[in-house]
C-alpha positions as CSV (number, residue, x, y, z in Angstrom):
1,M,-52.3,-52.6,83.1
2,S,-48.4,-53.5,81.0
3,N,-46.5,-50.9,79.4
4,D,-47.2,-52.7,75.8
5,D,-50.7,-53.8,76.6
6,S,-53.0,-51.6,74.0
7,S,-56.1,-52.3,75.9
8,F,-57.3,-50.9,78.2
9,S,-60.1,-50.2,80.8
10,P,-62.7,-47.0,80.9
11,L,-61.5,-46.9,84.5
12,E,-57.9,-46.1,83.2
13,L,-58.9,-43.5,80.8
14,T,-60.7,-41.6,83.8
15,K,-57.8,-41.0,86.3
16,A,-55.8,-38.8,84.0
17,P,-59.2,-35.7,82.9
18,A,-60.2,-36.9,87.3
19,A,-56.7,-34.3,87.9
20,S,-57.9,-32.3,86.1
21,P,-60.5,-28.8,87.0
22,E,-62.5,-29.2,84.2
23,S,-64.9,-31.9,83.6
24,R,-64.3,-34.3,80.6
25,T,-65.3,-37.0,78.5
26,V,-63.5,-39.9,77.3
27,P,-64.4,-40.0,73.4
28,Q,-66.8,-42.3,72.2
29,A,-70.0,-43.1,70.5
30,P,-72.0,-45.0,72.0
31,R,-74.9,-44.8,69.1
32,V,-72.4,-45.0,66.6
33,E,-71.3,-48.5,68.2
34,K,-74.8,-49.6,68.5
35,S,-75.1,-48.1,64.4
36,V,-72.7,-50.7,63.5
37,L,-73.4,-54.1,65.5
38,S,-77.1,-53.7,64.9
39,M,-75.7,-53.6,60.9
40,M,-74.1,-56.6,61.9
41,T,-77.2,-58.6,62.2
42,I,-78.3,-57.2,58.8
43,D,-75.9,-58.6,57.2
44,P,-73.0,-60.7,59.3
45,S,-71.2,-62.0,56.0
46,Y,-70.6,-58.0,54.3
47,I,-70.4,-56.0,57.8
48,L,-68.4,-58.9,59.6
49,G,-65.9,-58.9,56.8
50,R,-65.1,-55.2,56.4
51,C,-65.1,-55.4,60.2
52,I,-61.9,-57.6,59.8
53,T,-60.1,-56.3,57.2
54,K,-60.6,-52.9,58.6
55,G,-59.3,-54.5,61.1
56,M,-61.9,-53.5,63.9
57,G,-60.8,-55.4,68.3
58,E,-62.8,-55.2,70.5
59,E,-61.0,-52.1,72.1
60,Y,-62.9,-50.0,69.2
61,F,-66.2,-50.0,71.5
62,Y,-66.5,-48.3,74.7
63,V,-69.4,-49.6,76.0
64,P,-68.6,-52.7,78.4
65,A,-71.7,-54.7,76.3
66,H,-71.4,-53.6,73.2
67,K,-67.1,-55.2,73.2
68,L,-69.4,-58.3,74.5
69,L,-71.1,-58.1,71.9
70,W,-68.8,-57.7,69.3
71,N,-66.4,-61.5,70.5
72,I,-69.7,-63.0,70.5
73,F,-70.8,-61.8,66.5
74,L,-66.9,-62.6,65.8
75,D,-67.2,-66.0,66.9
76,R,-69.8,-67.3,65.6
77,Y,-68.9,-65.6,62.2
78,N,-65.6,-67.3,62.1
79,K,-67.4,-71.0,63.2
80,N,-70.1,-70.0,60.6
81,Q,-73.1,-69.4,62.8
82,P,-75.9,-68.1,62.7
83,L,-77.0,-64.4,63.7
84,D,-80.2,-64.4,64.2
85,I,-81.4,-62.9,67.4
86,T,-82.6,-66.6,69.1
87,S,-79.0,-67.9,68.4
88,V,-77.5,-65.2,70.0
89,A,-80.1,-64.7,72.6
90,Q,-79.8,-68.3,73.7
91,E,-75.3,-68.0,73.7
92,L,-75.6,-65.5,75.9
93,T,-78.1,-67.1,78.6
94,D,-76.2,-70.9,78.7
95,K,-72.7,-67.9,79.1
96,H,-74.9,-66.1,81.7
97,Q,-74.3,-63.2,79.9
98,L,-78.1,-62.0,79.2
99,E,-78.3,-59.6,81.4
100,A,-74.8,-57.7,80.3
101,V,-75.8,-56.4,77.1
102,G,-79.0,-55.5,79.0
103,G,-82.0,-58.6,78.8
104,L,-83.7,-59.5,75.9
105,A,-84.9,-55.9,75.3
106,G,-81.2,-54.5,75.1
107,L,-80.2,-57.9,72.6
108,T,-83.5,-56.9,71.0
109,E,-82.4,-52.9,70.9
110,I,-79.2,-53.2,69.4
111,Y,-80.8,-55.9,66.5
112,S,-83.7,-53.0,66.0
113,Y,-81.5,-50.1,65.9
114,T,-81.0,-49.8,62.4
115,T,-82.4,-50.9,59.1
116,N,-79.7,-51.0,56.2
117,T,-75.9,-50.4,56.3
118,A,-75.1,-47.7,54.4
119,L,-74.1,-45.5,56.2
120,F,-71.1,-47.8,57.5
121,D,-68.2,-46.3,55.9
122,P,-68.7,-43.0,58.2
123,H,-69.6,-45.3,60.8
124,F,-66.7,-47.1,61.0
125,E,-64.1,-44.5,60.9
126,T,-66.3,-42.6,64.0
127,L,-65.0,-45.5,65.8
128,Q,-62.1,-45.8,64.5
129,E,-61.0,-42.2,65.6
130,K,-62.7,-41.7,69.4
131,Y,-60.5,-45.7,69.5
132,V,-57.6,-43.8,68.2
133,L,-57.8,-40.4,70.7
134,R,-58.9,-43.0,73.7
135,S,-55.0,-44.9,72.7
136,I,-53.9,-41.4,72.7
137,I,-55.0,-40.4,76.2
138,A,-54.4,-43.9,77.1
139,T,-50.2,-43.4,76.0
140,T,-49.3,-40.6,77.2
141,S,-51.0,-41.4,80.1
142,R,-48.6,-44.0,80.5
143,S,-46.0,-41.7,79.4
144,M,-47.2,-39.3,82.1
145,E,-46.7,-42.2,85.2
146,K,-43.5,-43.1,83.6
147,A,-41.8,-39.8,83.2
148,F,-43.2,-38.6,87.4
149,A,-41.8,-42.1,88.3
150,A,-37.9,-41.5,86.8
151,E,-37.4,-44.7,87.0
152,E,-36.0,-45.4,83.2
153,E,-32.5,-43.8,81.2
154,I,-34.4,-40.5,79.4
155,A,-32.9,-42.5,76.2
156,E,-34.7,-45.9,77.5
157,L,-37.8,-44.1,78.8
158,L,-38.0,-41.9,74.4
159,D,-38.1,-45.3,72.5
160,S,-40.8,-46.4,74.5
161,V,-42.7,-44.0,74.4
162,E,-42.2,-44.1,70.3
163,Q,-43.2,-46.6,70.1
164,D,-46.3,-47.3,72.0
165,V,-47.5,-43.6,70.1
166,L,-46.0,-45.5,65.9
167,G,-48.0,-48.7,67.8
168,I,-52.1,-46.8,67.7
169,R,-50.5,-46.1,63.6
170,E,-50.0,-49.2,63.1
171,K,-53.1,-50.6,63.7
172,M,-55.1,-48.4,62.0
173,K,-52.9,-49.6,58.9
174,H,-55.1,-52.1,57.1
175,G,-55.2,-53.2,53.7
176,E,-58.5,-53.0,51.7
177,E,-59.2,-54.2,48.5
178,Q,-58.0,-53.2,45.3
179,S,-61.1,-54.0,41.7
180,L,-59.4,-56.2,39.4
181,S,-59.8,-53.1,37.0
182,T,-57.3,-50.2,39.6
183,V,-55.1,-53.5,39.2
184,I,-55.2,-53.6,35.4
185,S,-54.5,-49.6,34.8
186,E,-51.3,-49.8,37.4
187,A,-50.1,-52.5,35.6
188,V,-50.5,-51.2,31.8
189,T,-48.9,-47.9,33.3
190,N,-45.6,-49.7,34.6
191,M,-45.7,-51.1,31.2
192,E,-46.1,-48.0,29.3
193,R,-43.2,-46.7,31.8
194,F,-41.1,-49.4,30.3
195,L,-41.8,-48.8,26.5
196,A,-41.1,-45.7,27.5
197,Q,-37.4,-46.8,28.2
198,K,-36.9,-48.6,25.1
199,G,-35.5,-51.8,26.6
200,G,-33.8,-49.4,29.2
201,I,-34.3,-49.9,32.8
202,L,-37.3,-49.5,34.6
203,G,-36.3,-48.7,39.1
204,I,-33.0,-47.0,40.3
205,T,-30.0,-48.0,38.3
206,T,-27.3,-49.5,41.1
207,G,-24.0,-49.0,39.2
208,F,-23.5,-52.3,38.7
209,E,-25.2,-52.8,34.4
210,K,-26.0,-57.0,35.0
211,L,-27.0,-56.3,37.9
212,D,-29.6,-53.6,36.4
213,R,-30.6,-56.0,34.2
214,M,-31.5,-58.6,35.2
215,S,-33.6,-57.3,38.0
216,N,-34.6,-54.0,35.7
217,G,-33.0,-51.8,38.9
218,L,-34.0,-50.7,42.3
219,K,-37.9,-51.0,42.5
220,A,-40.4,-48.4,45.4
221,G,-41.4,-51.1,47.7
222,E,-39.0,-53.7,47.2
223,L,-36.5,-55.4,50.0
224,F,-33.1,-57.0,48.5
225,V,-30.6,-58.8,50.8
226,V,-27.3,-58.7,50.2
227,A,-25.6,-61.5,51.7
228,A,-22.2,-62.4,53.0
229,R,-19.5,-64.1,55.2
230,P,-17.4,-61.3,56.6
231,S,-14.4,-60.0,54.9
232,M,-16.2,-60.4,51.6
233,G,-16.7,-56.5,51.4
234,K,-20.6,-56.6,51.9
235,T,-20.4,-53.0,53.8
236,S,-18.1,-51.8,50.7
237,F,-20.8,-52.7,47.9
238,L,-23.8,-51.4,49.7
239,L,-21.8,-48.3,50.1
240,N,-20.7,-48.6,46.4
241,M,-24.3,-48.9,45.6
242,M,-25.8,-46.4,47.9
243,E,-22.6,-43.6,46.5
244,H,-23.9,-44.5,43.2
245,I,-27.4,-43.3,43.5
246,A,-26.7,-40.6,46.2
247,L,-23.9,-39.0,43.0
248,D,-23.6,-40.1,40.1
249,L,-27.7,-39.7,40.2
250,N,-27.7,-37.3,42.0
251,K,-31.3,-38.4,44.8
252,P,-31.3,-38.6,48.1
253,S,-31.3,-41.2,50.1
254,L,-30.3,-43.0,53.8
255,I,-27.2,-45.1,54.6
256,F,-27.8,-46.8,58.6
257,S,-24.5,-48.2,60.2
258,C,-25.2,-50.6,62.4
259,E,-22.1,-51.4,62.3
260,M,-19.1,-48.6,61.7
261,P,-19.5,-44.9,62.5
262,S,-20.9,-42.6,60.0
263,V,-17.2,-40.5,59.7
264,Q,-15.2,-44.1,59.0
265,L,-18.0,-44.4,56.1
266,V,-17.4,-40.8,54.6
267,E,-13.6,-41.5,54.4
268,R,-14.1,-45.2,53.0
269,L,-16.2,-43.1,49.9
270,I,-14.2,-40.6,50.0
271,F,-11.0,-42.8,49.3
272,A,-13.2,-45.0,47.6
273,R,-14.5,-42.2,44.5
274,S,-11.2,-39.9,44.7
275,G,-9.2,-43.1,43.9
276,I,-6.5,-42.2,46.3
277,R,-4.9,-45.6,48.0
278,R,-5.0,-45.0,51.2
279,A,-2.5,-47.2,52.7
280,E,0.5,-45.4,50.1
281,M,-0.9,-42.6,51.1
282,M,-0.1,-42.8,54.7
283,A,3.0,-44.7,54.2
284,R,4.1,-41.4,52.3
285,G,2.6,-39.1,55.0
286,S,1.5,-36.6,52.0
287,M,-0.8,-36.6,49.0
288,T,-0.2,-35.7,45.8
289,Q,-1.0,-32.4,43.7
290,Q,-3.2,-34.5,41.6
291,E,-4.4,-36.2,45.2
292,Q,-5.3,-33.0,46.6
293,K,-7.1,-32.0,43.9
294,H,-9.2,-34.9,43.8
295,F,-9.3,-35.3,47.3
296,A,-11.1,-31.9,46.9
297,R,-13.6,-32.1,44.5
298,V,-14.9,-36.0,46.2
299,V,-15.4,-33.7,49.3
300,S,-17.2,-30.8,47.1
301,V,-20.0,-33.5,44.9
302,L,-20.5,-35.4,48.9
303,R,-21.2,-31.6,50.2
304,K,-23.9,-31.3,47.9
305,S,-25.3,-34.5,47.5
306,R,-28.7,-35.7,50.0
307,L,-27.6,-38.3,51.8
308,V,-27.6,-38.8,55.0
309,L,-26.1,-41.1,58.3
310,D,-27.2,-42.5,60.7
311,D,-24.7,-44.3,62.8
312,T,-26.7,-45.8,65.6
313,A,-26.2,-49.4,67.2
314,A,-28.1,-51.4,68.1
315,I,-31.1,-49.3,66.3
316,S,-34.8,-51.2,66.5
317,I,-36.9,-51.6,64.4
318,N,-39.1,-49.2,65.2
319,E,-36.3,-46.5,65.5
320,L,-35.8,-47.3,62.2
321,R,-38.7,-47.2,61.1
322,A,-39.6,-43.7,62.8
323,K,-35.8,-42.1,61.2
324,A,-37.1,-42.8,57.7
325,R,-40.6,-41.4,57.9
326,R,-38.3,-38.0,59.2
327,V,-35.6,-37.8,56.6
328,L,-38.8,-38.7,53.6
329,R,-40.9,-35.5,55.2
330,D,-37.9,-33.4,55.4
331,Q,-36.2,-34.4,52.3
332,G,-40.2,-34.8,50.2
333,E,-38.5,-38.1,48.7
334,L,-36.3,-40.8,48.9
335,A,-34.3,-42.7,46.5
336,A,-33.2,-45.7,48.4
337,I,-32.9,-46.8,52.1
338,G,-29.4,-49.0,52.3
339,I,-28.6,-51.3,56.0
340,D,-25.7,-52.8,57.4
341,Y,-26.8,-54.4,58.5
342,L,-29.8,-56.9,59.4
343,Q,-28.2,-59.1,62.0
344,L,-27.1,-56.0,64.8
345,M,-31.1,-54.4,64.3
346,R,-33.3,-55.5,67.4
347,S,-36.4,-56.1,68.2
348,H,-37.8,-55.1,71.4
349,T,-41.6,-57.0,71.6
350,K,-42.0,-60.0,74.5
351,Q,-42.1,-62.4,71.8
352,A,-38.0,-60.8,70.2
353,Q,-36.5,-61.4,73.4
354,N,-37.7,-64.7,74.0
355,S,-36.3,-65.7,70.2
356,R,-34.0,-64.9,68.3
357,E,-34.7,-66.6,65.8
358,R,-38.6,-64.1,65.9
359,E,-37.0,-61.5,66.5
360,I,-34.9,-61.8,63.4
361,A,-38.7,-62.5,61.5
362,E,-39.9,-59.6,62.2
363,I,-37.0,-57.1,62.1
364,S,-37.1,-58.8,58.4
365,S,-40.9,-58.3,58.0
366,G,-40.7,-54.8,59.7
367,L,-38.4,-54.2,57.2
368,K,-40.8,-55.1,54.1
369,S,-43.5,-53.4,56.1
370,L,-41.5,-50.2,56.0
371,A,-40.4,-50.3,52.0
372,K,-43.5,-50.9,50.9
373,E,-45.0,-47.9,53.9
374,L,-42.5,-45.5,51.9
375,K,-42.5,-46.4,48.5
376,V,-38.9,-47.0,48.7
377,P,-36.3,-49.9,47.2
378,I,-34.6,-51.0,50.7
379,I,-30.7,-52.5,51.0
380,V,-30.0,-54.7,53.4
381,L,-27.2,-57.0,54.0
382,A,-27.2,-59.8,56.3
383,Q,-24.4,-61.7,57.2
384,L,-24.3,-65.6,56.1
385,N,-23.1,-69.1,58.6
386,R,-20.5,-71.1,58.6
387,G,-22.0,-73.2,55.5
388,P,-20.0,-71.8,52.0
389,E,-16.8,-73.2,54.1
390,N,-18.2,-76.3,55.2
391,R,-18.4,-77.5,51.5
392,T,-15.6,-78.8,49.7
393,G,-14.0,-79.8,45.7
394,G,-16.0,-76.5,43.6
395,S,-18.7,-75.8,46.2
396,L,-16.2,-74.4,48.5
397,G,-17.2,-71.1,49.4
398,V,-19.8,-70.2,47.5
399,P,-23.5,-69.4,49.5
400,R,-26.8,-71.1,49.7
401,M,-29.8,-69.0,51.2
402,S,-30.0,-71.6,53.5
403,D,-27.0,-70.0,54.4
404,L,-28.4,-67.4,56.0
405,R,-28.4,-66.6,59.3
406,E,-30.7,-67.3,62.2
407,S,-34.4,-67.2,60.1
408,G,-35.8,-68.3,57.0
409,A,-38.4,-65.5,57.1
410,I,-35.8,-63.6,55.6
411,E,-35.8,-65.3,52.4
412,Q,-39.3,-65.2,52.9
413,D,-39.8,-61.0,52.8
414,A,-36.7,-60.0,50.3
415,D,-37.7,-59.7,46.4
416,M,-34.1,-59.8,45.8
417,I,-31.6,-62.3,47.5
418,G,-27.7,-61.6,46.3
419,L,-25.2,-64.1,47.9
420,L,-21.5,-61.7,47.1
421,Y,-18.7,-63.7,47.4
422,R,-15.1,-64.2,47.0
423,S,-12.8,-67.3,45.5
424,A,-9.7,-66.2,46.1
425,Y,-10.5,-66.0,49.4
426,Y,-10.6,-69.9,49.4
427,A,-8.2,-70.2,47.1
428,E,-5.9,-73.8,48.8
429,N,-2.4,-72.4,47.5
430,D,-0.9,-69.5,46.7
431,E,-1.3,-69.3,42.4
432,E,-5.0,-70.3,43.1
433,R,-5.4,-67.4,45.0
434,Q,-3.3,-65.3,42.6
435,Q,-5.6,-66.2,39.8
436,R,-8.0,-65.6,41.5
437,A,-6.8,-62.3,42.9
438,G,-9.8,-59.1,42.9
439,H,-12.7,-61.4,41.6
440,A,-16.0,-61.3,42.8
441,N,-19.5,-63.2,42.1
442,L,-22.8,-61.8,43.2
443,L,-24.7,-64.8,43.3
444,L,-28.8,-63.2,42.5
445,A,-29.8,-66.6,44.1
446,K,-33.5,-64.8,44.4
447,N,-35.5,-62.3,42.1
448,R,-38.8,-62.4,42.2
449,N,-39.4,-59.9,39.0
450,G,-36.9,-61.8,37.0
451,P,-33.6,-64.3,36.6
452,T,-31.9,-64.9,38.5
453,G,-27.5,-66.2,38.1
454,D,-24.2,-64.7,38.7
455,V,-23.1,-61.4,38.5
456,P,-19.2,-61.0,38.5
457,L,-17.9,-58.5,39.7
458,Y,-13.6,-57.0,40.3
459,F,-13.1,-55.8,44.0
460,E,-10.2,-53.2,44.5
461,A,-9.8,-53.8,47.8
462,E,-7.3,-50.7,48.6
463,L,-10.3,-48.8,46.7
464,M,-12.2,-50.9,48.7
465,R,-14.6,-51.0,45.4
466,F,-16.5,-53.3,43.3
467,S,-16.7,-52.6,39.1
468,T,-18.4,-55.1,37.2
469,R,-15.6,-58.1,36.1
470,Q,-16.2,-58.4,31.8
471,D,-13.6,-61.2,31.4
472,E,-16.7,-63.7,31.4
473,E,-20.2,-63.9,31.7
474,G,-22.6,-65.2,34.8
475,S,-24.0,-68.3,34.0
476,G,-27.8,-68.6,35.2
477,E,-30.0,-66.0,33.8
């Protein structure tokens, strides 16, 4: 069996216990399996529909005959065919599989095993628990074999084991329908919170006033993609937002830096927040007394902050997810997660290995799912292709959503997309370059819950700091 195959046979599961001096039984509940199958025959539309939305698969059944019947029932349900005993018995006969379920007597026993569906929920939970236990046994058995073989690097082995364990948890996650009254209550609560703010920002502020007004702040479960060409300052923009959240709002935050070491991020934070111009200081070879005071003050504030940095290069979506969960558990809460940047992340599924576009799509989808799971906004940087440079006239350098590199899935998954650019970078002469010096724009090209438009910014390159540009208002609101 392949390492990434989530299915397993009863024979495989009995290998590990066989080596034990004790006699152990593989976790299973044959009678409950029989009961759930019987409920499907009583009310196919409702019970099979519930099973599908809850994520049930053939692996939930341990008995081979029950696996077979589940697949037959599911196939007939999908084809809108009846589930009466006569039709099912005929299909099994045609496929030479009737004896595999115990013949007509075995099939009849399934159909008559229970007379109502009242116990579906507890019985489903029992099957799920037994399946999870079997999955854990199979996963740990494979991990033991890998560890004994010692054919992989320790880091790769740990990542593989963690990925397998996380895979079990992921398969248990399936959303349930909510009644309209429940959703209405949540909507009313949100409206009451908004009114209580008296028109203020509902979500986490970013430190950029116009962006906050347009987005109403960063909200739990949202994915905010900030995309730009190289040298536009997107890392600085992310750091400015995370600095505001962690230091000004004093909220726990997490930054994943796939490109820059943590120490360089901290240096950037110190210089940007203290107002010390690195180039001037290095030219002098010393700090002034005023700079020393500012430096010490910022370092003190940073030490007390709840900002967590992780500079793992080429981090996988599974590893990032596991680390984010750990930080949330350790901190008790998380206000925001920042990632620099999406295209430097990796996904290790088989499908991803064959297609870069598929890999980016999996990462993008995984980040959106993580934002919803942890109930925290995620700000992720992304690279744009050369589209802005290939435009002419007034459009030269102005990005579009279609410039997002390698996958349209990013457009689909993101709740907000901001396209960052500096027009001076594309100036055709020195005079034009001087006129536009420091001018930057964040084009909010997608905003699910608010207006789109331009956010005028000013970029001070020596401090690596963006600020709101007050001399003009953007258009597009």
